[in-house]
C-alpha positions as CSV (number, residue, x, y, z in Angstrom):
1,M,0.0,0.0,0.0
2,I,1.4,3.3,-1.1
3,S,1.6,6.0,1.7
4,S,1.0,9.6,0.7
5,D,0.1,12.8,2.4
6,N,-2.5,13.4,-0.3
7,A,-5.5,11.6,-1.6
8,L,-7.9,12.5,-4.4
9,L,-11.7,12.1,-3.8
10,V,-14.0,12.1,-6.8
11,I,-17.6,12.3,-5.7
12,D,-20.7,10.9,-7.5
13,M,-19.4,11.1,-11.0
14,Q,-22.0,8.4,-12.0
15,Q,-24.3,7.8,-14.9
16,G,-27.6,8.9,-13.3
17,L,-26.2,12.3,-12.2
18,F,-23.6,13.2,-14.8
19,R,-25.6,11.7,-17.7
20,G,-29.1,12.3,-16.2
21,P,-32.0,14.3,-17.6
22,A,-30.4,17.6,-16.7
23,S,-26.9,18.2,-18.0
24,P,-24.4,19.4,-15.5
25,H,-22.9,22.9,-15.9
26,C,-19.7,22.8,-18.1
27,A,-20.0,19.0,-18.1
28,E,-17.2,18.2,-20.6
29,A,-14.8,20.8,-19.1
30,V,-15.4,19.5,-15.6
31,L,-14.9,15.9,-16.7
32,S,-11.7,16.8,-18.5
33,N,-10.4,18.5,-15.3
34,I,-11.4,15.5,-13.2
35,C,-9.6,13.2,-15.6
36,L,-6.5,15.5,-15.5
37,L,-6.5,15.3,-11.7
38,I,-6.9,11.5,-11.8
39,A,-3.9,11.2,-14.2
40,K,-1.8,13.5,-12.0
41,A,-2.7,11.5,-8.9
42,R,-1.8,8.2,-10.5
43,Q,1.4,9.6,-11.8
44,A,2.3,10.7,-8.3
45,Q,1.1,7.4,-6.9
46,V,-1.5,9.2,-4.8
47,P,-4.6,7.1,-3.8
48,V,-7.7,7.9,-5.8
49,F,-11.1,7.4,-4.0
50,F,-14.4,7.3,-6.0
51,A,-17.7,7.7,-4.1
52,R,-20.9,6.2,-5.5
53,H,-24.2,7.5,-4.2
54,T,-26.8,4.8,-3.9
55,G,-30.4,4.6,-2.6
56,P,-32.6,1.9,-1.3
57,E,-32.4,-1.5,-3.0
58,D,-35.9,-1.1,-4.5
59,S,-35.1,2.4,-6.0
60,P,-33.8,3.5,-9.4
61,F,-30.5,4.3,-7.5
62,S,-30.0,0.8,-6.0
63,E,-26.3,-0.3,-5.8
64,Q,-26.9,-2.6,-8.9
65,S,-28.6,0.1,-11.0
66,P,-26.8,1.4,-14.1
67,L,-27.6,4.9,-12.8
68,T,-25.1,4.5,-9.9
69,Q,-22.3,3.2,-12.0
70,L,-19.3,5.5,-12.4
71,I,-18.9,7.0,-15.8
72,P,-16.4,5.1,-17.9
73,E,-14.3,8.1,-19.0
74,M,-12.5,8.1,-15.6
75,N,-11.1,4.6,-16.3
76,V,-11.7,3.5,-12.7
77,N,-9.7,0.3,-12.0
78,A,-10.8,-1.7,-9.0
79,E,-7.3,-3.1,-8.6
80,R,-5.7,0.3,-8.0
81,D,-8.5,2.7,-7.1
82,I,-10.8,2.7,-4.0
83,V,-14.5,2.7,-4.9
84,F,-17.0,3.0,-2.0
85,I,-20.7,3.3,-1.6
86,K,-22.3,6.1,0.3
87,K,-26.0,6.8,1.1
88,Y,-25.7,10.3,2.5
89,P,-24.3,13.7,1.2
90,N,-21.3,13.3,3.6
91,C,-18.8,10.9,2.1
92,F,-17.6,10.1,5.7
93,R,-21.1,9.2,7.1
94,D,-21.5,5.4,7.5
95,T,-18.5,4.6,5.3
96,D,-14.9,3.6,6.0
97,L,-13.4,6.6,4.1
98,Q,-11.9,8.2,7.2
99,L,-10.3,4.9,8.3
100,Q,-9.0,4.3,4.8
101,L,-7.4,7.8,4.6
102,C,-5.9,7.4,8.1
103,Q,-4.5,4.0,7.2
104,R,-2.7,5.5,4.3
105,G,-1.4,8.5,6.3
106,V,-3.4,11.0,4.3
107,K,-3.4,14.5,5.8
108,Q,-4.7,16.4,2.7
109,L,-7.8,15.6,0.8
110,V,-8.3,17.0,-2.7
111,I,-12.0,17.0,-3.7
112,A,-13.8,17.1,-7.1
113,G,-17.1,15.8,-8.4
114,M,-20.8,16.5,-8.0
115,K,-23.2,17.9,-7.0
116,T,-21.6,21.1,-5.8
117,E,-24.2,22.3,-3.2
118,F,-24.9,18.8,-1.8
119,C,-22.3,16.1,-1.6
120,V,-19.3,18.3,-2.5
121,D,-20.2,21.0,0.0
122,T,-21.1,18.5,2.8
123,T,-18.0,16.5,2.3
124,C,-15.7,19.5,2.2
125,R,-17.1,20.7,5.5
126,A,-16.9,17.2,7.1
127,A,-13.3,16.7,6.0
128,S,-12.3,20.0,7.5
129,E,-14.1,19.1,10.7
130,L,-12.1,15.8,10.8
131,E,-9.0,17.9,10.5
132,F,-8.0,17.0,7.0
133,R,-6.4,19.8,5.0
134,T,-9.0,20.1,2.3
135,V,-8.5,21.4,-1.2
136,L,-11.5,22.0,-3.4
137,I,-10.7,22.0,-7.1
138,S,-12.7,25.1,-8.2
139,D,-13.1,24.0,-11.8
140,A,-13.6,20.3,-11.2
141,H,-17.0,20.2,-9.4
142,T,-20.4,20.8,-10.9
143,T,-24.2,20.9,-10.5
144,M,-27.3,21.8,-12.4
145,D,-29.5,24.9,-12.4
146,N,-32.2,25.0,-9.8
147,D,-35.4,27.2,-9.5
148,H,-33.5,30.1,-7.9
149,L,-29.9,30.0,-9.1
150,S,-28.0,29.0,-12.2
151,A,-25.4,26.2,-11.8
152,N,-22.7,28.7,-12.4
153,E,-24.0,30.9,-9.6
154,I,-24.1,27.9,-7.3
155,I,-20.6,26.9,-8.1
156,E,-19.2,30.4,-7.7
157,H,-21.1,30.8,-4.4
158,Q,-19.8,27.5,-3.0
159,N,-16.2,28.3,-4.0
160,V,-16.4,31.6,-2.2
161,T,-18.3,30.3,0.8
162,L,-16.0,27.2,1.4
163,A,-12.7,29.0,0.7
164,G,-10.9,29.9,3.9
165,P,-12.8,28.3,6.7
166,F,-13.2,24.9,5.1
167,V,-11.0,24.5,2.0
168,S,-8.2,25.9,0.0
169,L,-9.0,26.4,-3.6
170,S,-7.0,25.4,-6.7
171,T,-7.7,24.8,-10.3
172,A,-7.1,21.4,-11.9
173,A,-4.3,22.8,-14.1
174,G,-2.7,24.6,-11.2
175,W,-2.8,21.6,-8.8
176,S,0.2,19.2,-8.3
177,F,0.3,16.3,-6.0
């Protein structure tokens, strides 16, 4: 097992969200940035964690559902990557993510994925609370428009709100492991 001070966490980049009825804001650019981060992490031998959000077994988001499968463009490899199931917006709640990070000596968690105002926000706040240095990649998380705000407004708001008390911000191109 490779020990690193850093880990990359990619949240909910799955078929039913990323390829769902509403297209995420700047979907292809965000996906490209996430793939860049994954490549940088693998090059630096940094562990890459992928969260899959699932619902009840009798729902469209059951663990076996195609909607909860990670999108193939990320080239997830179960031999080298860590894929885990979560049922709540907080990637740490009722998962072994914290234990896995601690076992690897991770002190800094780099976060990307979706949805910005739900699982990304909640996990950034939780990681900070658990005393991980947390880096949010400002151009590698996304969401969809809602009834009150555009996706771009949500993303900009979350970047500003989280920066400082909860996370440091970086861009995908500007980040090095």
